[in-house]
Residue frames as a rotation matrix with the C-alpha (Angstrom) as fourth column:
UNK 1
0.394 0.145 0.908 30.10
0.834 -0.472 -0.286 78.02
0.387 0.870 -0.306 -74.23
UNK 2
-0.630 -0.692 -0.354 32.12
0.768 -0.622 -0.153 81.21
-0.114 -0.368 0.923 -73.98
UNK 3
0.593 0.776 -0.217 30.19
0.756 -0.629 -0.183 84.38
-0.278 -0.055 -0.959 -73.15
UNK 4
-0.461 -0.735 0.497 31.38
0.863 -0.501 0.061 87.50
0.204 0.457 0.866 -75.00
UNK 5
0.531 0.548 -0.646 30.91
0.647 -0.755 -0.108 91.10
-0.547 -0.361 -0.756 -73.88
UNK 6
0.191 -0.418 0.888 31.68
0.791 -0.470 -0.391 93.91
0.581 0.778 0.242 -76.33
UNK 7
0.320 -0.166 -0.933 33.56
0.685 -0.639 0.349 96.86
-0.654 -0.751 -0.091 -74.83
UNK 8
0.732 -0.076 0.677 33.71
0.518 -0.583 -0.626 99.99
0.442 0.809 -0.387 -77.03
UNK 9
0.320 -0.698 -0.641 37.05
0.611 -0.365 0.702 101.78
-0.724 -0.616 0.310 -76.56
UNK 10
-0.716 -0.670 -0.198 38.80
0.346 -0.586 0.733 104.74
-0.607 0.456 0.651 -78.16
UNK 11
-0.645 0.459 -0.611 37.04
-0.675 -0.717 0.174 106.14
-0.358 0.525 0.772 -81.24
UNK 12
0.333 0.786 -0.521 35.70
-0.936 0.342 -0.081 103.00
0.114 0.515 0.850 -82.90
UNK 13
-0.634 -0.631 -0.448 37.60
-0.534 0.776 -0.337 100.02
0.560 0.026 -0.828 -81.46
UNK 14
0.701 0.710 0.067 36.13
-0.541 0.468 0.699 96.99
0.464 -0.526 0.712 -79.76
UNK 15
-0.711 -0.679 0.181 37.76
-0.651 0.540 -0.534 95.15
0.265 -0.497 -0.826 -76.93
UNK 16
0.242 0.804 -0.543 36.12
-0.410 0.592 0.694 91.98
0.879 0.054 0.473 -75.67
UNK 17
-0.397 -0.251 0.883 35.64
-0.904 0.273 -0.329 90.28
-0.159 -0.929 -0.336 -72.32
UNK 18
-0.087 0.280 -0.956 35.39
-0.454 0.843 0.288 86.50
0.887 0.459 0.053 -72.54
UNK 19
-0.291 0.056 0.955 33.97
-0.935 0.196 -0.296 84.33
-0.203 -0.979 -0.004 -69.76
UNK 20
0.494 0.530 -0.689 33.57
-0.621 0.770 0.147 80.59
0.609 0.355 0.709 -69.40
UNK 21
0.548 -0.229 -0.804 34.21
0.365 0.931 -0.016 77.64
0.752 -0.285 0.594 -67.13
UNK 22
0.796 -0.159 -0.584 35.27
0.556 -0.190 0.810 79.91
-0.240 -0.969 -0.063 -64.27
UNK 23
-0.324 -0.946 -0.007 37.85
0.828 -0.287 0.482 81.78
-0.458 0.150 0.876 -66.36
UNK 24
0.808 0.491 -0.325 37.94
0.295 -0.815 -0.499 85.28
-0.510 0.307 -0.803 -67.81
UNK 25
-0.309 -0.891 0.333 40.02
0.864 -0.116 0.491 86.93
-0.399 0.439 0.805 -70.51
UNK 26
0.487 0.325 -0.811 40.26
-0.057 -0.914 -0.401 90.36
-0.872 0.241 -0.427 -72.09
UNK 27
0.127 -0.422 0.898 40.97
0.924 0.380 0.048 90.59
-0.361 0.823 0.438 -75.81
UNK 28
-0.309 -0.421 0.853 42.78
0.816 -0.578 0.010 93.55
0.489 0.699 0.522 -77.38
UNK 29
0.500 0.482 -0.719 42.40
0.808 -0.558 0.188 96.19
-0.310 -0.676 -0.669 -74.65
UNK 30
-0.031 -0.493 0.870 43.28
0.766 -0.570 -0.296 99.27
0.642 0.657 0.395 -76.65
UNK 31
-0.272 0.025 0.962 42.22
-0.497 -0.860 -0.118 101.32
0.824 -0.510 0.246 -73.65
UNK 32
-0.826 -0.200 -0.526 42.26
0.244 0.714 -0.656 100.00
0.507 -0.670 -0.541 -70.09
UNK 33
-0.920 0.350 0.178 39.71
-0.335 -0.461 -0.822 102.06
-0.205 -0.815 0.541 -68.16
UNK 34
-0.063 0.961 -0.269 36.49
-0.981 -0.009 0.195 101.08
0.185 0.276 0.943 -69.99
UNK 35
-0.012 -0.026 -1.000 37.51
-0.179 0.984 -0.023 97.42
0.984 0.179 -0.017 -69.73
UNK 36
-0.877 -0.390 -0.280 38.40
0.210 0.213 -0.954 97.68
0.432 -0.896 -0.104 -66.04
UNK 37
-0.658 0.692 0.297 35.11
-0.750 -0.570 -0.335 99.41
-0.063 -0.444 0.894 -65.31
UNK 38
0.295 0.804 -0.517 33.08
-0.800 0.503 0.326 96.51
0.522 0.317 0.791 -66.72
UNK 39
-0.249 -0.461 -0.852 35.32
0.110 0.860 -0.498 93.89
0.962 -0.218 -0.164 -65.12
UNK 40
-0.981 -0.194 0.032 34.90
0.001 -0.172 -0.985 95.48
0.196 -0.966 0.169 -61.69
UNK 41
-0.354 0.926 0.129 31.15
-0.931 -0.362 0.044 95.98
0.087 -0.104 0.991 -62.13
UNK 42
0.567 0.587 -0.578 30.80
-0.601 0.775 0.197 92.25
0.564 0.235 0.792 -62.66
UNK 43
0.590 -0.369 0.718 33.44
-0.654 0.303 0.694 91.13
-0.473 -0.879 -0.063 -60.17
UNK 44
0.971 -0.226 0.082 35.63
0.226 0.746 -0.626 89.64
0.080 0.626 0.776 -62.87
UNK 45
0.377 -0.921 -0.094 39.39
-0.539 -0.301 0.787 89.13
-0.753 -0.246 -0.610 -62.76
UNK 46
0.834 0.006 -0.551 40.91
-0.521 0.333 -0.786 88.23
0.179 0.943 0.281 -66.12
UNK 47
0.636 -0.631 0.444 43.32
0.229 0.704 0.673 85.32
-0.737 -0.326 0.592 -66.15
UNK 48
-0.247 -0.696 0.674 44.55
0.860 0.164 0.484 86.33
-0.447 0.699 0.558 -69.59
UNK 49
0.280 0.222 -0.934 44.95
-0.368 -0.874 -0.318 89.30
-0.887 0.433 -0.163 -71.92
UNK 50
0.140 -0.157 0.978 44.73
0.741 0.672 0.002 88.08
-0.657 0.724 0.210 -75.51
UNK 51
0.050 -0.206 -0.977 46.34
-0.424 -0.890 0.166 90.16
-0.904 0.406 -0.132 -78.27
UNK 52
0.789 0.270 0.552 45.86
0.368 0.511 -0.777 89.70
-0.492 0.816 0.304 -82.00
UNK 53
0.307 -0.726 0.615 48.62
0.781 -0.177 -0.599 92.11
0.544 0.665 0.513 -83.05
UNK 54
-0.313 -0.705 -0.637 50.90
0.950 -0.246 -0.194 94.86
-0.020 -0.665 0.746 -81.80
UNK 55
-0.351 0.144 0.925 49.13
0.356 -0.893 0.275 98.08
0.866 0.426 0.262 -82.81
UNK 56
-0.977 -0.189 0.098 48.62
-0.003 -0.447 -0.894 100.49
0.213 -0.874 0.436 -79.92
UNK 57
-0.366 0.911 0.193 44.86
-0.901 -0.398 0.174 100.65
0.235 -0.110 0.966 -80.33
UNK 58
0.495 0.491 -0.717 44.81
-0.285 0.871 0.400 96.95
0.821 0.006 0.571 -79.43
UNK 59
0.199 -0.526 -0.827 47.49
0.703 0.664 -0.253 96.71
0.682 -0.531 0.502 -76.75
UNK 60
-0.311 -0.440 0.843 47.79
-0.128 -0.859 -0.496 100.11
0.942 -0.262 0.211 -75.03
UNK 61
0.384 0.548 0.743 45.74
-0.811 -0.184 0.555 98.91
0.441 -0.816 0.374 -72.07
UNK 62
0.374 -0.240 -0.896 47.72
0.090 0.971 -0.222 95.71
0.923 0.002 0.385 -71.57
UNK 63
-0.566 -0.801 -0.197 50.01
0.246 0.064 -0.967 96.82
0.787 -0.595 0.161 -68.79
UNK 64
-0.591 0.402 0.700 47.36
-0.751 -0.591 -0.295 98.55
0.295 -0.700 0.651 -66.67
UNK 65
0.555 0.810 -0.190 45.10
-0.710 0.580 0.399 95.50
0.434 -0.086 0.897 -66.84
UNK 66
0.271 -0.538 -0.798 48.00
0.229 0.842 -0.489 93.16
0.935 -0.050 0.351 -66.16
UNK 67
-0.735 -0.611 0.296 49.21
-0.091 -0.344 -0.935 95.18
0.672 -0.713 0.197 -63.17
UNK 68
-0.289 0.713 0.638 45.74
-0.929 -0.370 -0.007 95.34
0.231 -0.595 0.770 -61.61
UNK 69
0.670 0.727 0.147 44.71
-0.741 0.664 0.094 91.70
-0.029 -0.172 0.985 -62.04
UNK 70
-0.201 -0.847 0.491 48.05
-0.644 0.492 0.585 89.89
-0.738 -0.199 -0.645 -62.47
UNK 71
0.825 0.554 0.111 46.84
-0.230 0.509 -0.829 88.60
-0.515 0.659 0.548 -65.85
UNK 72
-0.218 -0.864 0.454 49.10
0.319 0.376 0.870 86.81
-0.922 0.335 0.194 -68.32
UNK 73
0.204 0.210 -0.956 49.56
-0.731 -0.617 -0.291 88.42
-0.651 0.759 0.028 -71.73
UNK 74
-0.021 -0.077 0.997 49.01
0.449 0.890 0.078 86.03
-0.893 0.449 0.016 -74.62
UNK 75
0.556 0.212 -0.804 49.99
-0.470 -0.718 -0.514 87.14
-0.686 0.663 -0.299 -78.11
UNK 76
0.986 -0.115 -0.121 51.64
-0.055 0.463 -0.885 86.36
0.158 0.879 0.450 -81.44
UNK 77
0.520 -0.854 0.022 55.10
0.568 0.365 0.737 84.88
-0.637 -0.371 0.675 -81.17
UNK 78
0.048 -0.504 0.862 56.06
0.974 -0.169 -0.153 86.72
0.223 0.847 0.482 -84.36
UNK 79
0.269 0.077 0.960 55.38
0.094 -0.994 0.054 90.06
0.959 0.076 -0.275 -82.62
UNK 80
0.583 -0.065 -0.810 56.89
0.780 0.323 0.535 89.18
0.227 -0.944 0.239 -79.26
UNK 81
-0.485 -0.842 -0.237 59.45
0.871 -0.491 -0.040 91.98
-0.083 -0.225 0.971 -79.62
UNK 82
-0.754 0.248 0.608 56.70
0.106 -0.868 0.486 94.50
0.648 0.430 0.628 -80.44
UNK 83
0.458 0.877 0.143 54.27
-0.143 -0.086 0.986 93.71
0.877 -0.472 0.086 -77.61
UNK 84
-0.425 -0.686 0.590 55.70
-0.673 -0.197 -0.713 94.44
0.605 -0.700 -0.378 -74.17
UNK 85
-0.522 0.088 0.848 55.42
-0.816 0.239 -0.527 91.70
-0.249 -0.967 -0.053 -71.58
UNK 86
0.328 0.629 -0.705 54.07
-0.745 0.631 0.217 88.73
0.581 0.454 0.676 -73.53
UNK 87
-0.094 -0.277 0.956 53.97
-0.863 0.502 0.061 85.75
-0.497 -0.820 -0.286 -71.17
UNK 88
-0.021 0.185 0.983 52.61
0.222 0.959 -0.176 83.17
-0.975 0.215 -0.061 -73.60
UNK 89
-0.397 -0.164 -0.903 53.70
-0.765 -0.483 0.425 83.55
-0.506 0.860 0.066 -77.25
UNK 90
0.168 0.600 0.782 51.57
0.062 0.785 -0.616 81.67
-0.984 0.152 0.095 -79.79
UNK 91
-0.607 -0.151 -0.781 51.77
-0.760 -0.180 0.625 80.53
-0.235 0.972 -0.006 -83.39
UNK 92
0.184 0.798 -0.574 49.82
-0.905 0.366 0.218 78.02
0.384 0.479 0.789 -85.44
UNK 93
-0.200 -0.320 -0.926 51.64
-0.027 0.946 -0.322 75.10
0.980 -0.040 -0.197 -83.80
UNK 94
-0.891 -0.189 0.412 50.70
-0.372 -0.212 -0.904 76.29
0.258 -0.959 0.119 -80.31
UNK 95
-0.194 0.852 -0.487 48.00
0.622 0.491 0.611 74.84
0.759 -0.184 -0.625 -78.09
UNK 96
-0.937 -0.031 0.349 46.17
-0.218 -0.728 -0.650 77.35
0.274 -0.684 0.676 -75.91
UNK 97
-0.361 0.822 -0.440 43.26
0.731 0.543 0.414 76.38
0.579 -0.172 -0.797 -73.68
UNK 98
-0.948 0.198 0.250 40.74
-0.302 -0.811 -0.501 78.81
0.103 -0.550 0.829 -72.26
UNK 99
-0.225 0.936 0.269 37.39
-0.934 -0.129 -0.332 78.12
-0.276 -0.326 0.904 -70.59
UNK 100
0.026 0.178 0.984 37.80
-0.192 0.967 -0.170 74.42
-0.981 -0.184 0.059 -71.23
UNK 101
0.935 0.289 0.204 38.24
0.153 0.190 -0.970 74.95
-0.319 0.938 0.134 -74.98
UNK 102
-0.134 -0.979 0.153 41.37
0.619 0.038 0.785 74.63
-0.774 0.200 0.601 -77.06
UNK 103
0.604 0.305 -0.736 41.67
-0.255 -0.802 -0.541 77.71
-0.755 0.514 -0.407 -79.24
UNK 104
0.412 -0.479 0.775 42.93
0.893 0.380 -0.240 77.31
-0.179 0.792 0.584 -82.79
UNK 105
0.173 -0.462 -0.870 45.59
0.016 -0.881 0.472 79.92
-0.985 -0.096 -0.146 -83.42
UNK 106
0.589 0.112 0.800 45.45
0.778 0.189 -0.599 81.08
-0.218 0.976 0.025 -87.04
UNK 107
-0.381 -0.784 -0.490 48.39
0.457 -0.621 0.637 83.06
-0.804 0.019 0.595 -88.40
UNK 108
0.507 0.676 0.535 46.94
0.836 -0.231 -0.498 85.84
-0.213 0.700 -0.682 -90.58
UNK 109
-0.480 -0.742 -0.469 49.66
0.523 -0.671 0.526 88.18
-0.704 0.007 0.710 -91.87
UNK 110
-0.094 0.407 0.909 48.61
0.917 -0.319 0.237 91.15
0.387 0.856 -0.343 -93.97
UNK 111
0.864 0.379 0.331 47.51
0.192 -0.856 0.480 93.95
0.465 -0.351 -0.813 -91.64
UNK 112
0.400 -0.862 0.311 50.70
-0.885 -0.275 0.376 93.25
-0.238 -0.425 -0.873 -89.70
UNK 113
-0.139 -0.552 -0.822 53.28
-0.768 0.584 -0.262 90.61
0.625 0.595 -0.505 -90.47
UNK 114
-0.919 -0.330 -0.213 52.65
-0.122 0.755 -0.644 88.65
0.374 -0.566 -0.734 -87.26
UNK 115
-0.318 0.883 0.346 48.88
-0.940 -0.341 0.005 89.02
0.122 -0.324 0.938 -86.81
UNK 116
-0.972 0.126 -0.198 46.99
0.138 0.989 -0.049 86.05
0.190 -0.075 -0.979 -85.33
UNK 117
-0.140 0.969 0.202 43.31
-0.760 -0.236 0.606 85.20
0.635 -0.069 0.770 -84.91
UNK 118
-0.878 -0.021 0.478 41.74
-0.385 0.623 -0.681 83.16
-0.284 -0.782 -0.555 -82.12
UNK 119
-0.232 0.814 -0.532 39.13
-0.696 0.243 0.675 80.58
0.679 0.527 0.511 -83.20
UNK 120
-0.715 0.134 0.686 37.11
-0.541 0.516 -0.665 78.74
-0.443 -0.846 -0.296 -80.58
UNK 121
-0.809 0.345 -0.476 35.47
-0.283 0.482 0.829 75.91
0.515 0.806 -0.293 -82.51
UNK 122
-0.700 0.558 -0.446 33.27
0.704 0.646 -0.296 74.58
0.123 -0.521 -0.845 -79.69
UNK 123
-0.220 0.609 -0.762 31.68
0.452 -0.628 -0.633 77.99
-0.864 -0.484 -0.137 -79.10
UNK 124
0.222 0.298 0.928 31.81
0.974 -0.027 -0.224 78.95
-0.042 0.954 -0.296 -82.79
UNK 125
0.877 0.046 -0.479 33.68
0.155 -0.969 0.191 82.22
-0.456 -0.242 -0.857 -82.19
UNK 126
0.198 -0.835 0.513 36.32
0.941 0.015 -0.338 83.91
0.275 0.550 0.789 -84.33
UNK 127
0.712 -0.123 -0.691 38.25
0.236 -0.885 0.401 86.86
-0.661 -0.449 -0.601 -82.92
UNK 128
0.554 -0.366 0.748 39.77
0.832 0.214 -0.512 88.29
0.027 0.906 0.423 -86.08
UNK 129
-0.164 -0.672 -0.722 41.38
0.611 -0.644 0.460 91.51
-0.774 -0.366 0.516 -84.83
UNK 130
0.198 0.162 -0.967 42.09
-0.473 -0.848 -0.239 93.71
-0.858 0.505 -0.091 -87.84
UNK 131
-0.862 -0.413 0.294 42.40
0.027 0.541 0.841 90.93
-0.506 0.733 -0.455 -90.42
UNK 132
-0.649 0.719 0.251 38.73
0.570 0.240 0.786 90.40
0.505 0.652 -0.565 -91.24
UNK 133
-0.864 0.490 -0.119 36.11
-0.299 -0.688 -0.662 93.07
-0.406 -0.536 0.740 -90.59
UNK 134
-0.039 0.919 0.393 32.42
0.568 0.344 -0.748 92.76
-0.822 0.194 -0.535 -91.24
UNK 135
0.851 0.402 0.338 32.17
0.464 -0.271 -0.844 93.60
-0.248 0.874 -0.417 -94.96
UNK 136
0.775 -0.632 0.006 35.86
-0.549 -0.677 -0.490 94.53
0.314 0.376 -0.872 -95.05
UNK 137
0.626 -0.673 -0.395 39.42
0.736 0.677 0.013 93.69
0.258 -0.299 0.919 -94.13
UNK 138
0.565 -0.460 -0.685 42.35
0.390 -0.583 0.713 95.46
-0.727 -0.670 -0.150 -92.57
UNK 139
0.859 -0.401 -0.319 44.65
-0.511 -0.618 -0.597 97.87
0.042 0.676 -0.736 -94.34
UNK 140
0.711 -0.688 -0.144 48.05
0.612 0.707 -0.356 96.53
0.346 0.166 0.923 -95.38
UNK 141
0.879 -0.470 0.081 50.76
-0.443 -0.740 0.507 97.92
-0.179 -0.481 -0.858 -93.14
UNK 142
-0.140 -0.990 -0.023 53.77
-0.917 0.121 0.381 95.60
-0.374 0.075 -0.924 -92.91
UNK 143
-0.219 0.107 0.970 52.13
0.244 0.969 -0.052 92.77
-0.945 0.225 -0.238 -94.85
UNK 144
-0.927 -0.162 -0.339 51.40
-0.288 -0.272 0.918 92.37
-0.240 0.949 0.205 -98.55
UNK 145
-0.027 0.940 -0.341 48.26
-0.998 -0.046 -0.047 91.85
-0.060 0.339 0.939 -100.62
UNK 146
-0.108 -0.088 -0.990 49.40
-0.404 0.914 -0.037 88.27
0.908 0.396 -0.134 -101.18
UNK 147
-0.961 -0.250 -0.118 49.71
0.022 0.357 -0.934 87.80
0.276 -0.900 -0.338 -97.42
UNK 148
-0.636 0.758 0.145 46.24
-0.589 -0.355 -0.726 89.15
-0.499 -0.547 0.672 -96.70
UNK 149
0.058 0.644 -0.763 44.60
-0.932 0.310 0.190 87.24
0.359 0.699 0.618 -99.54
UNK 150
-0.421 -0.312 -0.852 46.10
-0.100 0.949 -0.298 84.03
0.902 -0.041 -0.430 -98.16
UNK 151
-0.996 0.047 0.071 44.96
-0.071 -0.002 -0.997 84.89
-0.047 -0.999 0.006 -94.65
UNK 152
-0.310 0.947 -0.081 41.39
-0.892 -0.319 -0.319 85.49
-0.328 -0.026 0.944 -95.77
UNK 153
-0.050 0.250 -0.967 41.38
-0.631 0.742 0.225 82.12
0.774 0.622 0.121 -97.52
UNK 154
-0.846 -0.302 -0.440 42.13
0.137 0.674 -0.726 80.50
0.516 -0.674 -0.529 -94.15
UNK 155
-0.865 0.500 0.038 39.23
-0.230 -0.329 -0.916 82.27
-0.445 -0.801 0.399 -92.45
UNK 156
-0.311 0.816 -0.488 36.56
-0.950 -0.271 0.153 81.89
-0.008 0.511 0.860 -95.13
UNK 157
-0.293 0.168 -0.941 36.59
-0.325 0.908 0.263 78.09
0.899 0.383 -0.212 -94.85
UNK 158
-0.989 0.054 0.138 35.61
-0.122 0.236 -0.964 78.07
-0.084 -0.970 -0.227 -91.17
UNK 159
-0.528 0.844 0.096 32.03
0.841 0.536 -0.081 76.93
-0.119 0.038 -0.992 -90.48
UNK 160
-0.449 0.384 0.807 29.43
0.428 -0.700 0.572 79.34
0.784 0.602 0.149 -91.89
UNK 161
0.617 0.777 -0.124 27.71
0.449 -0.219 0.867 79.74
0.646 -0.590 -0.483 -88.52
UNK 162
-0.209 -0.792 -0.574 30.93
0.971 -0.098 -0.219 81.05
0.117 -0.603 0.789 -86.91
UNK 163
0.863 0.469 -0.187 30.38
0.498 -0.851 0.167 84.38
-0.081 -0.237 -0.968 -85.20
UNK 164
0.008 -0.862 0.506 32.86
0.784 -0.308 -0.538 87.07
0.620 0.401 0.674 -86.28
UNK 165
0.844 0.085 -0.529 34.16
0.433 -0.690 0.580 89.48
-0.316 -0.719 -0.619 -83.66
UNK 166
0.255 -0.751 0.609 36.51
0.793 -0.199 -0.577 92.07
0.554 0.629 0.545 -85.17
UNK 167
-0.393 -0.673 -0.626 38.56
0.918 -0.322 -0.231 95.00
-0.046 -0.666 0.745 -83.93
UNK 168
-0.954 0.005 -0.299 36.55
-0.009 -1.000 0.013 98.00
-0.299 0.015 0.954 -85.16
UNK 169
0.075 0.997 0.035 33.05
0.500 -0.007 -0.866 99.30
-0.863 0.083 -0.499 -85.82
UNK 170
-0.711 -0.428 -0.557 33.72
-0.291 -0.542 0.788 99.87
-0.640 0.723 0.261 -89.51
UNK 171
-0.514 0.418 0.749 30.79
0.592 0.805 -0.043 97.93
-0.621 0.422 -0.661 -90.94
UNK 172
0.563 0.800 -0.208 28.65
0.396 -0.482 -0.782 100.79
-0.726 0.357 -0.588 -92.24
UNK 173
0.278 -0.548 -0.789 31.59
-0.702 -0.677 0.222 102.46
-0.656 0.492 -0.573 -94.01
UNK 174
-0.758 -0.546 0.356 32.62
-0.212 0.723 0.657 99.07
-0.617 0.423 -0.664 -95.42
UNK 175
-0.137 0.810 0.571 29.07
0.689 0.492 -0.532 98.46
-0.712 0.320 -0.625 -96.64
UNK 176
0.625 0.316 -0.714 29.01
-0.172 -0.836 -0.520 101.84
-0.762 0.448 -0.468 -98.39
UNK 177
-0.296 -0.819 -0.492 32.14
-0.790 -0.080 0.607 100.82
-0.536 0.569 -0.624 -100.28
UNK 178
-0.769 0.007 0.640 30.85
0.192 0.956 0.220 97.34
-0.610 0.292 -0.736 -101.14
UNK 179
0.303 0.945 0.127 27.62
0.540 -0.060 -0.840 98.84
-0.786 0.323 -0.528 -102.48
UNK 180
0.431 -0.261 -0.864 29.61
-0.596 -0.801 -0.056 101.34
-0.677 0.539 -0.501 -104.53
UNK 181
-0.586 -0.793 -0.166 31.73
-0.683 0.374 0.627 98.52
-0.435 0.481 -0.761 -105.98
UNK 182
-0.954 0.301 0.006 28.83
0.271 0.849 0.454 96.08
0.132 0.434 -0.891 -106.52
UNK 183
-0.748 0.664 0.013 25.57
-0.622 -0.693 -0.364 98.08
-0.233 -0.281 0.931 -106.78
UNK 184
-0.085 0.740 -0.667 23.67
-0.768 0.378 0.517 95.13
0.635 0.556 0.537 -108.27
UNK 185
-0.728 -0.221 -0.649 24.34
0.184 0.849 -0.496 92.83
0.660 -0.481 -0.578 -105.29
UNK 186
0.196 0.937 0.291 20.99
-0.180 -0.257 0.949 92.60
0.964 -0.238 0.118 -103.49
UNK 187
0.462 -0.093 -0.882 22.52
0.785 0.506 0.358 91.06
0.413 -0.858 0.306 -100.35
UNK 188
-0.634 -0.756 -0.161 24.83
0.762 -0.576 -0.296 94.05
0.131 -0.310 0.942 -100.00
UNK 189
-0.579 0.484 0.656 22.00
-0.108 -0.843 0.527 96.50
0.808 0.235 0.541 -100.64
UNK 190
0.505 0.816 -0.283 19.80
0.137 0.248 0.959 94.87
0.852 -0.523 0.014 -98.01
UNK 191
0.190 -0.525 -0.830 22.63
0.966 0.252 0.061 94.75
0.177 -0.813 0.555 -95.48
UNK 192
-0.784 -0.500 0.368 23.47
0.470 -0.865 -0.174 98.42
0.405 0.037 0.913 -96.09
UNK 193
-0.124 0.833 0.539 19.89
-0.237 -0.552 0.800 99.47
0.964 -0.028 0.265 -95.41
UNK 194
0.674 0.336 -0.658 19.84
0.459 0.507 0.729 97.40
0.579 -0.793 0.187 -92.21
UNK 195
-0.177 -0.860 -0.479 23.15
0.969 -0.067 -0.237 98.85
0.172 -0.506 0.845 -91.04
UNK 196
-0.644 -0.019 0.765 22.02
0.125 -0.989 0.080 102.43
0.755 0.147 0.640 -91.57
UNK 197
0.428 0.869 0.248 19.07
-0.253 -0.148 0.956 101.83
0.867 -0.472 0.157 -89.24
UNK 198
0.592 -0.251 -0.766 21.17
0.696 0.638 0.329 99.88
0.406 -0.728 0.552 -86.74
UNK 199
-0.443 -0.884 -0.148 23.88
0.862 -0.374 -0.342 102.51
0.247 -0.279 0.928 -86.44
UNK 200
-0.372 0.402 0.837 21.38
-0.074 -0.912 0.404 105.38
0.925 0.088 0.369 -86.38
UNK 201
0.735 0.674 0.076 20.07
-0.198 0.106 0.974 103.77
0.649 -0.731 0.212 -83.19
UNK 202
0.202 -0.770 0.605 23.59
-0.949 -0.307 -0.074 103.46
0.242 -0.559 -0.793 -81.75
UNK 203
0.789 0.138 0.598 23.64
-0.353 0.899 0.259 99.66
-0.502 -0.416 0.758 -81.88
UNK 204
-0.265 -0.964 0.009 26.76
-0.599 0.172 0.782 97.63
-0.755 0.202 -0.623 -82.73
UNK 205
0.423 0.339 -0.840 26.98
-0.894 0.306 -0.327 95.74
0.146 0.890 0.433 -86.00
UNK 206
-0.478 -0.720 -0.502 29.09
-0.509 0.693 -0.510 93.04
0.716 0.011 -0.698 -84.35
UNK 207
-0.503 -0.720 0.478 28.98
-0.101 0.598 0.795 90.06
-0.858 0.352 -0.374 -84.29
UNK 208
0.129 0.432 -0.893 28.43
-0.992 0.051 -0.118 89.09
-0.005 0.901 0.435 -87.87
UNK 209
0.494 -0.064 0.867 28.60
-0.114 0.984 0.138 85.52
-0.862 -0.167 0.479 -89.14
UNK 210
-0.648 -0.762 0.007 30.80
-0.137 0.125 0.983 84.02
-0.750 0.635 -0.186 -91.82
UNK 211
-0.255 0.641 0.724 27.63
0.888 0.451 -0.087 83.09
-0.382 0.620 -0.685 -93.72
UNK 212
0.759 0.523 -0.388 26.71
0.385 -0.840 -0.381 86.79
-0.526 0.140 -0.839 -93.89
UNK 213
0.145 -0.802 -0.580 30.25
-0.378 -0.587 0.716 87.75
-0.914 0.115 -0.388 -94.84
UNK 214
-0.653 -0.408 0.638 30.41
0.343 0.592 0.729 85.26
-0.675 0.695 -0.247 -97.69
UNK 215
0.184 0.804 0.565 27.34
0.965 -0.037 -0.261 86.97
-0.188 0.593 -0.783 -99.17
UNK 216
0.920 0.389 0.049 28.32
0.392 -0.918 -0.055 90.59
0.023 0.070 -0.997 -98.59
UNK 217
0.519 -0.799 -0.303 32.08
-0.176 -0.447 0.877 90.96
-0.837 -0.402 -0.373 -98.05
UNK 218
0.943 -0.099 -0.318 33.73
-0.320 -0.008 -0.947 91.55
0.091 0.995 -0.039 -101.43
UNK 219
0.068 -0.992 0.108 37.18
-0.992 -0.078 -0.094 90.94
0.102 -0.101 -0.990 -99.97
UNK 220
-0.202 -0.081 0.976 36.23
-0.451 0.892 -0.019 87.34
-0.869 -0.444 -0.216 -99.21
UNK 221
0.662 0.551 0.508 34.97
0.188 0.535 -0.824 86.78
-0.726 0.641 0.250 -102.73
UNK 222
0.377 -0.634 -0.675 38.09
-0.878 -0.477 -0.042 88.04
-0.295 0.608 -0.737 -104.52
UNK 223
0.989 0.130 -0.073 39.29
-0.149 0.895 -0.420 85.27
0.011 0.426 0.905 -106.83
UNK 224
0.410 -0.912 -0.029 43.01
0.733 0.348 -0.585 86.00
0.543 0.218 0.811 -106.70
UNK 225
0.001 -0.519 -0.854 45.64
0.854 -0.444 0.271 88.00
-0.521 -0.730 0.443 -104.87
UNK 226
-0.888 -0.326 0.324 45.70
0.457 -0.702 0.546 90.40
0.050 0.633 0.773 -107.82
UNK 227
-0.110 0.933 0.343 41.93
0.421 -0.270 0.866 90.91
0.901 0.239 -0.363 -107.68
UNK 228
0.498 0.247 -0.831 42.19
0.865 -0.073 0.496 91.42
0.061 -0.966 -0.250 -103.94
UNK 229
-0.461 -0.778 -0.427 44.99
0.770 -0.590 0.243 93.99
-0.441 -0.217 0.871 -104.34
UNK 230
-0.747 0.259 0.612 42.89
0.343 -0.639 0.689 95.96
0.570 0.724 0.388 -106.83
UNK 231
0.315 0.944 -0.100 39.91
0.507 -0.078 0.858 95.94
0.802 -0.322 -0.503 -104.49
UNK 232
0.290 -0.286 -0.913 42.02
0.931 -0.139 0.338 96.94
-0.224 -0.948 0.226 -101.49
UNK 233
-0.791 -0.610 0.041 43.49
0.593 -0.749 0.296 99.86
-0.150 0.258 0.954 -103.43
UNK 234
-0.381 0.750 0.541 39.99
0.286 -0.460 0.840 101.00
0.879 0.475 -0.039 -104.40
UNK 235
0.566 0.602 -0.563 38.90
0.696 0.017 0.718 100.87
0.442 -0.798 -0.409 -100.78
UNK 236
-0.182 -0.736 -0.652 41.97
0.924 -0.355 0.143 102.81
-0.336 -0.576 0.745 -99.64
UNK 237
-0.969 -0.238 0.070 40.97
0.244 -0.868 0.433 105.63
-0.042 0.437 0.899 -101.99
UNK 238
-0.257 0.957 0.135 37.21
0.776 0.121 0.619 105.47
0.576 0.264 -0.773 -101.46
C-alpha cells in the first residue's frame, strides 16, 4: 500500500509525498522548500516527480527537487512542451509503475487540455490534480465544458471507496456553493457543517472518497455537458 503525506504549499495548494516498496515520489510540487523540508526530515529521496498538469502552482518546484535528488519528472505527454524537463511522458496508453503498483493514467482535459490523473487501483488512491476537487471541479482554462464533463464521467465510475487527493484546499468554499445551489440536499448540509468545524480547527478536508463526492459534489451529478456548463458558470460567479 502506498503511504501518502499531504504537504501544504503556497496559499492553498497541496503537494503530496508518496512512499511504498522502497520508492518515493513527489506529486505536483508547486513550491520546493516545504516538500524538501519534509523529505529531508524523513530521510527520503524521491525517485520521481509526478505532474498532473503544467500550471506553475503545480510544477514550480520541479527543477529544485530534481536537481537536489536527481529525480525523474513524470508528466502528461500532451503538455510535454509546457513542463520543462519531463523525462517520462505519459498518456492513457502508457504503463507507469511505482511502489510495485501499475498506475492507471487517466486523461482528463478541461482545466487544461493535457491534464492527467494518476489512479493507483491496488491502494485505492486517485490523484486528481485540478480536475476533481472535493465538492467541486477545476475552472476551465484551455479546455471546454464538454471536455471537463467527459473527464468527470471517467472519474466517477472508479470504485466508491477510492480516496480522492486533489490539488487545493477548496472544499469549504465548494461546499458553500453546493449548499447555495441545492439547499434541500441533506448530505451537502451535513458535510458543510462538518467542514466548518474541521477548517476552524485548521485540519485538512483531504482526502475525501468518491462515495462522499457522489453524494455531495454537484459537478459529478450533472446529467449533461450543458447542465455542467451552467453549473460551472454559476460557480465562477458565486
